[in-house]
ZADO-1210 file (C-alpha; in nm, 4 decimals, padded with zeros to 6 digits):
<atoms>
<atom x="-02.9709" y="16.3992" z="-03.7171" code="MET" pos="1"/>
<atom x="-03.0292" y="16.8036" z="-03.6014" code="SER" pos="2"/>
<atom x="-03.3095" y="17.0370" z="-03.6579" code="THR" pos="3"/>
<atom x="-03.2767" y="17.2985" z="-03.8410" code="THR" pos="4"/>
<atom x="-03.3586" y="17.6809" z="-03.8010" code="VAL" pos="5"/>
<atom x="-03.6275" y="17.6189" z="-04.0789" code="GLU" pos="6"/>
<atom x="-03.7984" y="17.3282" z="-03.8799" code="GLN" pos="7"/>
<atom x="-03.8085" y="17.4792" z="-03.6140" code="LEU" pos="8"/>
<atom x="-04.0194" y="17.7768" z="-03.7072" code="ILE" pos="9"/>
<atom x="-04.2343" y="17.5075" z="-03.8735" code="GLU" pos="10"/>
<atom x="-04.3633" y="17.3304" z="-03.5511" code="GLN" pos="11"/>
<atom x="-04.3438" y="17.6977" z="-03.3584" code="ALA" pos="12"/>
<atom x="-04.6026" y="17.7726" z="-03.6181" code="MET" pos="13"/>
<atom x="-04.7955" y="17.5206" z="-03.5751" code="SER" pos="14"/>
<atom x="-04.8263" y="17.5189" z="-03.1938" code="LEU" pos="15"/>
<atom x="-05.1635" y="17.6982" z="-03.0273" code="PRO" pos="16"/>
<atom x="-05.1750" y="18.0511" z="-02.9881" code="THR" pos="17"/>
<atom x="-05.0664" y="18.0746" z="-02.6443" code="GLU" pos="18"/>
<atom x="-04.8068" y="17.8308" z="-02.6406" code="SER" pos="19"/>
<atom x="-04.6729" y="18.0590" z="-02.9822" code="ARG" pos="20"/>
<atom x="-04.7061" y="18.3063" z="-02.7101" code="ALA" pos="21"/>
<atom x="-04.4906" y="18.2054" z="-02.4615" code="ARG" pos="22"/>
<atom x="-04.2413" y="18.0557" z="-02.6931" code="LEU" pos="23"/>
<atom x="-04.1932" y="18.4399" z="-02.7932" code="ALA" pos="24"/>
<atom x="-04.1479" y="18.6328" z="-02.4907" code="ASP" pos="25"/>
<atom x="-03.9127" y="18.3220" z="-02.3694" code="LEU" pos="26"/>
<atom x="-03.6950" y="18.4043" z="-02.6953" code="LEU" pos="27"/>
<atom x="-03.7360" y="18.7427" z="-02.5923" code="VAL" pos="28"/>
<atom x="-03.6516" y="18.7013" z="-02.2648" code="GLU" pos="29"/>
<atom x="-03.3005" y="18.4922" z="-02.3884" code="SER" pos="30"/>
<atom x="-03.1664" y="18.7966" z="-02.6194" code="LEU" pos="31"/>
<atom x="-03.1572" y="19.0184" z="-02.2846" code="ASP" pos="32"/>
<atom x="-02.7857" y="19.1107" z="-02.2596" code="VAL" pos="33"/>
<atom x="-02.6231" y="19.2587" z="-01.9975" code="GLY" pos="34"/>
<atom x="-02.8468" y="19.4174" z="-01.6662" code="GLU" pos="35"/>
<atom x="-03.0637" y="19.6641" z="-01.7260" code="PRO" pos="36"/>
<atom x="-03.1354" y="20.0034" z="-01.5957" code="GLY" pos="37"/>
<atom x="-03.3866" y="20.0777" z="-01.3540" code="GLU" pos="38"/>
<atom x="-03.5986" y="20.3091" z="-01.6486" code="THR" pos="39"/>
<atom x="-03.5870" y="19.9657" z="-01.9495" code="GLU" pos="40"/>
<atom x="-03.6898" y="19.7170" z="-01.6277" code="GLN" pos="41"/>
<atom x="-04.0041" y="19.9795" z="-01.5558" code="LEU" pos="42"/>
<atom x="-04.0713" y="19.9950" z="-01.8813" code="TRP" pos="43"/>
<atom x="-04.0259" y="19.5901" z="-01.9218" code="VAL" pos="44"/>
<atom x="-04.2741" y="19.5989" z="-01.6303" code="SER" pos="45"/>
<atom x="-04.5171" y="19.7958" z="-01.7736" code="GLU" pos="46"/>
<atom x="-04.5059" y="19.6420" z="-02.0939" code="ALA" pos="47"/>
<atom x="-04.5464" y="19.3315" z="-01.8633" code="ARG" pos="48"/>
<atom x="-04.8600" y="19.4156" z="-01.7467" code="ARG" pos="49"/>
<atom x="-05.0286" y="19.5115" z="-02.0559" code="ARG" pos="50"/>
<atom x="-04.9705" y="19.2071" z="-02.2285" code="ARG" pos="51"/>
<atom x="-05.1285" y="19.1199" z="-01.9749" code="ASP" pos="52"/>
<atom x="-05.4512" y="19.2750" z="-01.9407" code="GLU" pos="53"/>
<atom x="-05.4969" y="19.2568" z="-02.3380" code="VAL" pos="54"/>
<atom x="-05.4611" y="18.8657" z="-02.2975" code="ARG" pos="55"/>
<atom x="-05.6310" y="18.8715" z="-01.9765" code="SER" pos="56"/>
<atom x="-05.9885" y="19.0086" z="-02.1658" code="GLY" pos="57"/>
<atom x="-05.9353" y="19.2955" z="-01.8497" code="LYS" pos="58"/>
<atom x="-05.8812" y="19.5599" z="-02.1815" code="VAL" pos="59"/>
<atom x="-05.9899" y="19.5163" z="-02.5746" code="GLU" pos="60"/>
<atom x="-05.7074" y="19.6561" z="-02.8509" code="THR" pos="61"/>
<atom x="-05.8128" y="19.8435" z="-03.1357" code="ILE" pos="62"/>
<atom x="-05.6609" y="19.8880" z="-03.4277" code="PRO" pos="63"/>
<atom x="-05.3969" y="20.1403" z="-03.4914" code="GLY" pos="64"/>
<atom x="-05.4874" y="20.3617" z="-03.7021" code="ASN" pos="65"/>
<atom x="-05.8125" y="20.3854" z="-03.4902" code="GLU" pos="66"/>
<atom x="-05.6496" y="20.4844" z="-03.2259" code="ALA" pos="67"/>
<atom x="-05.4186" y="20.7181" z="-03.3967" code="LEU" pos="68"/>
<atom x="-05.7621" y="20.8698" z="-03.5624" code="GLN" pos="69"/>
<atom x="-05.8716" y="20.9229" z="-03.1750" code="LYS" pos="70"/>
<atom x="-05.5453" y="21.0922" z="-03.0764" code="ALA" pos="71"/>
<atom x="-05.5591" y="21.2916" z="-03.3366" code="ARG" pos="72"/>
<atom x="-06.0024" y="21.4081" z="-03.2868" code="ASP" pos="73"/>
<atom x="-05.8713" y="21.4637" z="-02.8966" code="ALA" pos="74"/>
<atom x="-05.6074" y="21.6693" z="-03.0190" code="GLY" pos="75"/>
<atom x="-05.7583" y="21.8934" z="-03.2489" code="PHE" pos="76"/>
<atom x="-06.0519" y="21.9541" z="-02.9883" code="LYS" pos="77"/>
<atom x="-05.8370" y="22.0522" z="-02.7006" code="ASN" pos="78"/>
<atom x="-05.6138" y="22.2957" z="-02.9336" code="ARG" pos="79"/>
<atom x="-05.9491" y="22.4851" z="-02.9597" code="ASP" pos="80"/>
<atom x="-05.9737" y="22.5268" z="-02.5856" code="LYS" pos="81"/>
</atoms>
């Protein structure tokens, strides 16, 4: 008997957070087709570096709406100078 996608999803969702993250990374990487260009490789490296910093606790994330508000506030302050 073969495992259905729904069964795989159910099993994957029951994994601990770190295991789900690793599985997600592996699945996304398996979708890459062809040779990425140099710029794309640099962005992938940057994204992985940032992901690793968050996971290790080196940096702390903030909610998106808070980050956008800070950016808007900074933009208004810099415009007045």
